[in-house]
N, C-alpha and C positions, 0 to 999 in steps of 0.2 A: 335307871331302867326306863326306856321310852314306852309309854302306854298311849295307844292311838285308838280313838273311837272311830269306827267306820260306818258309813251309812248303808252299806249293802248287807245282804243276807250272808251269814257265815257258814251255814250248813243246811242240809236237808232239802230234798226235792220239793217238799210241800211248803217250804219257807215262804215262797211268794204268796201263798194263801193264808199266811199267818198275819194277823193284824198287830201282833206284838213281837218285836225282834230287836235284838241288840247284838253287836259284833265288836269285839275288842281285840286288837293285836298287842300282845305283851312282849316287848323286845322284838327280836327277830325270830324267836323260836316257839311262840305259843299263840294260838288262836282260841279265843273264848267266844262261843256263840250261844245265844239264848233265843228261842222262838216260842210262840204259843198263841193262844186265842185263835185257834185254827177253825176257819169256817169252810164247810163243804156243803154245797146245796143249801146255803143259808142256815145251817145247823152247826152248833159248836161241837167239835170233835176233839178227841184226845190226840196227842202227838206220840204217845207211848202206848205200850200194851195194857197198862193198868187203867181202870175205869175212872181214875182221878188224875191222870197224867196230862194235864192241859197245857203245861209249859215244860221245857227242858233246856238244860245247859249242857253243852258238850265242849270238851277241850281237846284240841288237836295239836300235834307237833308240826311246826313249820320250819322252813329254811329262810335264809337271808334274802333270797331273790323273790321278786314280786311274781304273783301268779300271772300267767300269760293272758288269761281271759278276764282280768280284773279291770281293764280299761283305765289303768293307772290310778285306781282309787286308794291303793296302799295295802291291799290284801297280799299276804305272803303265800307262797306255794306250800300247800299241805303235803307232808311226806307220806302220810298214811291216813286214810279216812276211818281207820279203826281208832276210835276215840281213846284218849288217855283216861278220861273220866266222863261220866254222864250222871246227872242228877235231875229228877223230875219233880214238879211242883203242882199244887192245886190252883194257886192264885198268882196274879201278876206281881203282887207285893212280895211273895215268897221268891218268885223268879228274879226280881230286881235285886233282892238281898243276896240270893244265891250267886248271881252273876258277879256282884261286888266282892263276895267272899272268894270266888275263884280268882279274880284279879289280884286281890291281896295275897292269896296263897302262891300264885305263880310269879308274881313280881318279887316276892321274897325268896324264891328258889334260885339257886345258882344256875 
């Protein structure tokens, strides 16, 4: 299974304002995106509805073809922005471990 780390934001309109982000393509069919450490008006804000949701990982189904707006970076086209899974975290360390866990989970799936 090909696992590709990508340098761009993998989801969320506020992703550009997040200082912490990670985006991984697993094979042709899965995008795993984690964002967090969101600053708005120089204030740390949550990315989810909970008062401790400072980081989140979302998993999306993709297709083999590359996304048209990806500038050739390797992002695959997302079939539906309704995520397969979403997990939120308090710390960057939890987010990093959670992202790694999703990579393991989806790279082991058929």
